[in-house]
C-alpha positions in Angstrom: 28.7 -10.7 0.4 28.0 -14.1 1.3 29.3 -17.4 -0.4 27.0 -20.4 -1.0 29.9 -22.2 1.2 28.7 -20.6 4.2 26.1 -22.4 6.3 22.2 -21.7 5.5 20.4 -19.3 7.5 16.9 -19.5 8.5 15.0 -16.7 7.1 11.2 -15.9 8.1 9.2 -13.8 5.5 5.7 -12.5 6.5 3.4 -11.8 3.2 5.2 -14.3 1.3 2.8 -15.4 -1.1 2.9 -13.1 -3.5 4.7 -9.6 -4.7 7.7 -8.7 -2.6 7.3 -11.2 -0.3 7.3 -13.6 -2.9 10.1 -12.3 -4.6 12.5 -12.2 -1.3 11.6 -15.8 -0.6 13.0 -16.7 -4.0 15.9 -14.6 -3.7 17.2 -16.1 -0.5 16.1 -19.8 -1.4 18.8 -19.3 -4.3 21.2 -18.6 -2.0 20.6 -21.6 0.0 18.8 -20.2 2.9 15.9 -22.1 4.7 12.9 -20.4 4.3 9.9 -19.8 6.5 7.0 -18.7 4.4 4.2 -17.0 6.7 0.8 -15.4 4.7 -2.9 -16.0 4.9 -3.7 -18.0 1.7 -2.5 -21.7 2.4 -3.3 -22.8 -1.5 -0.6 -19.7 -2.4 1.9 -20.9 0.1 1.6 -24.2 -1.3 2.5 -22.8 -4.6 5.6 -20.8 -3.3 7.0 -23.7 -1.1 6.9 -26.1 -4.5 8.9 -23.5 -6.5 11.3 -23.0 -4.0 11.5 -26.7 -3.4 12.2 -26.9 -7.0 15.2 -25.1 -7.0 16.1 -27.1 -4.4 15.8 -24.8 -1.1 14.1 -26.0 2.0 10.8 -24.3 2.9 7.9 -24.5 5.1 4.8 -22.4 5.6 2.3 -21.4 8.2 -0.8 -19.6 7.2 -1.8 -17.0 9.4 -3.0 -13.7 9.8 -0.3 -11.1 10.8 -2.8 -9.0 12.7 -3.4 -11.9 15.1 -0.6 -11.7 17.5 -0.9 -15.1 18.9 -1.2 -16.9 15.6 2.2 -15.3 14.8 3.8 -16.2 17.6 2.6 -19.8 17.3 3.7 -19.7 13.8 7.4 -18.6 14.6 7.7 -21.5 17.1 6.2 -24.1 14.4 8.9 -22.7 11.9 11.5 -22.6 14.3 10.9 -26.4 15.2 11.2 -27.3 11.6 13.6 -25.1 10.5 15.9 -24.0 13.1 16.5 -20.8 15.1 15.6 -17.7 13.2 18.5 -15.8 11.7 16.6 -13.4 9.5 13.0 -12.0 9.8 11.6 -10.0 7.2 8.2 -8.1 7.8 6.5 -7.6 4.5 2.8 -8.4 4.8 0.8 -5.5 3.6 -2.6 -4.5 2.4 -3.8 -1.1 1.2 -7.1 0.5 -0.3 -7.4 3.5 -2.5 -9.9 5.9 -0.9 -10.1 9.6 0.0 -10.2 9.5 3.9 -13.8 10.7 4.0 -14.9 7.8 1.5 -13.0 5.0 3.8 -14.9 3.0 6.6 -13.4 3.1 10.0 -13.1 -0.6 10.0 -11.2 -0.6 6.5 -8.9 2.0 8.2 -8.6 -0.3 11.2 -7.7 -3.4 8.9 -5.2 -1.7 7.0 -3.7 -0.7 10.2 -3.9 -4.1 11.9 -1.9 -5.7 8.9 0.7 -3.0 7.7 1.3 -1.6 11.1 0.5 -4.3 13.8 1.5 -7.1 11.7 5.4 -5.7 11.6 4.8 -5.2 15.5 3.8 -8.7 16.0 6.7 -10.3 13.6 9.3 -8.2 15.2 8.3 -9.4 18.6 8.0 -12.9 17.5 11.6 -12.6 16.2 12.7 -10.8 19.5 11.4 -14.0 21.1 13.7 -16.1 19.4 17.0 -13.6 19.1 16.8 -12.4 22.3 18.2 -15.4 24.2 21.2 -15.8 21.8 21.5 -11.8 21.6 22.0 -11.8 17.8 19.9 -12.0 14.6 18.4 -9.7 11.9 15.1 -8.1 11.5 14.2 -6.0 8.1 11.1 -3.8 8.0 9.8 -3.4 4.4 9.2 0.3 4.4 8.3 3.1 1.7 9.0 6.2 0.7 5.3 6.9 1.7 6.6 6.6 5.5 8.2 10.1 4.9 5.6 11.6 2.8 1.8 10.7 2.6 0.0 10.7 -0.7 -3.7 11.4 -1.2 -5.5 8.2 -1.6 -3.6 6.0 0.7 -4.0 7.6 4.2 -4.4 4.5 6.1 -1.1 2.9 4.5 0.5 6.0 4.6 0.0 6.2 8.5 0.9 2.6 9.0 4.1 3.0 7.5 5.1 6.3 9.5 4.4 4.2 12.3 6.4 1.7 11.4 9.5 4.2 11.3 8.4 5.3 14.7 8.3 1.8 16.2 11.6 0.7 14.6 13.2 3.6 15.7 12.2 3.1 19.5 13.2 -0.5 19.3 16.7 0.1 17.6 17.6 2.4 20.7 16.1 -0.2 23.4 18.3 -2.8 21.6 21.6 -0.4 21.7 20.8 0.3 25.1 20.9 -3.8 25.9 24.1 -3.8 23.8 22.3 -6.4 21.9 23.9 -7.3 18.6 20.6 -8.1 16.9 20.7 -5.9 13.9 17.3 -3.9 13.0 17.0 -2.4 9.3 14.7 -1.2 7.2 14.5 -0.7 3.2 12.1 2.0 2.1 10.6 1.5 -1.3 9.3 3.3 -4.2 6.2 1.9 -6.2 6.5 -1.8 -7.1 4.9 -3.9 -9.7 2.9 -6.4 -7.5 -0.6 -7.3 -7.4 -1.7 -4.8 -4.7 -3.1 -2.7 -7.7 -5.1 -5.5 -8.7 -6.6 -6.5 -5.6 -6.7 -3.7 -3.5 -10.2 -2.6 -1.9 -11.0 0.9 -3.8 -13.5 3.7 -3.5 -12.5 5.4 -6.4 -14.1 5.3 -10.1 -11.1 4.0 -12.1 -8.4 1.1 -11.6 -5.7 2.0 -9.5 -2.0 2.4 -10.7 1.4 3.0 -9.2 2.2 6.3 -8.8 5.1 6.9 -11.4 7.2 4.2 -12.6 7.3 1.3 -10.9 10.1 -1.2 -10.1 10.1 -5.0 -10.4 9.5 -7.1 -7.4 12.9 -8.8 -7.9 14.6 -5.5 -7.6 13.4 -5.2 -4.3 14.1 -8.6 -3.3 18.2 -8.2 -4.2 18.0 -5.1 -2.4 16.8 -6.7 0.6 19.1 -9.5 0.3 22.2 -7.1 -0.1 20.8 -5.0 3.2 20.7 -8.5 5.2 24.9 -8.6 4.3 25.0 -4.6 5.3 25.0 -2.6 8.6 23.1 0.2 7.7 20.2 1.1 9.8 18.2 2.4 6.8 18.4 1.9 3.0 16.5 3.7 0.3 15.9 2.2 -2.9 15.4 3.9 -6.3 15.8 7.6 -7.2 12.0 8.0 -6.8 12.5 7.4 -2.7 15.5 9.7 -2.7 13.5 12.5 -4.6 10.4 12.0 -2.3 11.9 12.2 0.6 14.4 15.0 -0.2 11.4 16.9 -1.4 9.1 16.4 1.7 12.4 17.4 3.9 13.2 20.6 1.8 10.2 22.0 0.5 7.1 19.8 2.0 4.6 22.7 1.4 5.5 22.5 -2.2 5.1 19.0 -2.3 1.5 19.4 -0.7 0.2 21.6 -3.7 2.0 19.2 -6.3 0.4 16.0 -4.8 -3.0 17.6 -4.7 -2.7 18.4 -8.5 -1.1 15.2 -9.6 -1.6 12.0 -7.2 -5.0 11.5 -7.4 -5.3 11.4 -10.9 -1.9 9.8 -11.0 -2.9 6.9 -9.1 -5.9 5.9 -11.7 -5.8 4.2 -15.0 -8.2 5.0 -17.7 -10.5 1.8 -16.9 -13.3 1.9 -15.1 -13.5 -0.1 -11.9 -15.9 -3.1 -12.7 -18.8 -4.4 -10.2 -17.0 -8.0 -10.2 -13.8 -6.7 -8.9 -12.6 -8.7 -5.9 -10.4 -7.0 -2.9 -8.2 -8.8 -0.3 -8.9 -6.7 2.5 -10.8 -9.3 4.8 -10.0 -12.5 2.6 -7.6 -13.6 0.3 -7.9 -13.9 -3.6 -6.1 -16.8 -4.2 -6.1 -16.5 -8.2 -4.0 -13.6 -7.9 -1.2 -14.4 -5.8 1.9 -14.1 -8.1 5.2 -12.0 -7.8 4.3 -9.5 -11.0 1.2 -7.1 -11.0 -0.3 -5.7 -14.1 2.3 -3.3 -15.1 5.5 -5.3 -16.1 5.5 -3.1 -20.0 6.4 0.1 -17.6 8.3 -1.3 -14.9 11.8 -0.9 -14.3 14.2 -4.0 -13.8 17.2 -1.7 -11.8 17.0 0.5 -9.1 20.2 2.2 -6.8 20.1 0.9 -3.3 21.2 3.9 -1.1 22.1 3.6 2.5 20.3 6.1 4.5 23.2 7.7 6.4 24.6 8.5 2.8 21.1 9.7 1.7 20.6 11.9 4.8 23.9 13.3 4.2 22.8 14.3 0.9 19.3 15.8 2.1 21.0 17.9 4.4 23.8 19.3 2.1 20.9 20.0 -0.4 19.0 21.8 2.5 21.9 23.8 3.1 22.7 25.0 -0.3 18.8 25.8 -0.6 18.8 27.7 2.6 22.2 29.3 1.7 20.9 30.5 -2.1 17.5 31.8 -0.2 19.6 34.0 2.1 21.5 35.2 -0.8 18.4 35.9 -2.9 17.4 37.8 -0.1 20.2 39.6 1.0 20.4 40.8 -2.9 16.9 41.8 -2.7 17.4 43.9 0.4 20.8 45.5 -0.9 18.6 46.9 -4.2 15.9 48.2 -1.9 18.3 50.2 0.1 20.4 51.6 -2.8 
């Protein structure tokens, strides 16, 4: 575990103006690190900077859209000039919409992909520009259980998270080939109580809600902070994440049917969407930039952080047990038939 007596690191966070990104900024700032904030909304970034400076942290910001690669590269250079060489880069920027595929406009699908997938690619490339000459640094991708298992009403977001996994695995192999000491990790999350449910674009009748019990953003921030000290390639946060990935590994067809029955209704409250609802797909909604969403009452303040290697061992063992049990059951039925 890192001690406050150690030199401060330079930590750049995309999507830092709200939700998980804002919580991560606070967590690293409390450890004495220098924080670079990237998001679209200048007013919200100034608020976060003020909060961090009030606790004694050094913080700078750049208001850019992560879908714009050139803007991300320039922002990284500007933050480096003011804060120093980048030690840790955390890709967190996200957008989503709640809609069936048939009700989604292609431009909406493209926008989610540009932010949630290409935004991570652009951020990673910016980080590598700084880290490769020194052959060291750490890049953390904020992933999701939905990177393993898509769910109804969030096809665009799920597709982007799946793409991030493929991109990250490919890059990790390249870094190993180069014998680089740059560490690349992914932290997969369950549902989190952030403003996304208040400002996501919707084409559903009722206001969206998290699927299952969400966790608080501070739980994610602490997990990411610990992951920055670890060496695992991937981390799964929360029992829901483990259960989702496990179920999809051993019984994907059953999970298809379960989600078909539960996930459409399960992602909607009983409150109708009003005509005045604003969304952040094309432009920020400044007044909703905060750390928590609207589900504090049901959100958990603790969740286990499981190394992906350990989790995969559990998954393989469970799959083997199920396979053995199924084989045994089949053999018994066959023996009864031949008696």
